[in-house]
C-alpha positions, 0 to 999 in steps of 0.5 A, a space after each residue: 237856781 242861782 249861779 255861783 258866779 252871781 253869788 260871788 258878784 253879789 257878795 262883793 257888791 254887798 260887802 263894800 270892802 275887800 273879802 278874803 278868798 276863803 270867805 268867798 269860797 265858803 259861799 260856793 262850797 265845792 266850787 273853785 271860787 278863784 276860777 269863778 272870780 277870774 271869769 267874773 273879772 274877765 266879764 267885767 273887763 270885756 264889757 267895758 264896765 265902770 266897775 272892776 273886780 280886783 284881787 290884791 294880796 289874797 283879797 278881792 274887791 269890787 270897785 269903781 274904775 279909776 277913770 270914774 272914781 273922781 266923778 262919783 266920789 261925792 256919792 260914796 259913803 263917807 268911810 270910803 272917800 
């Protein structure tokens, strides 16, 4: 069975743009999406990943950490540069 955290992680990766908490909550009905997202944020932070998950004004985004962004910017889709 697929885990709820992994569903949220996959949605953030696949979207390529910030998602509303309500959109993410719909993917894990009956679960606390905000709590699951907080766990994911902590996991990414603790493992020293080049990616981070951030909540900004009620929207959540997966993004490259600032210290790596410039090095990979040329590989990003044009609309994200």
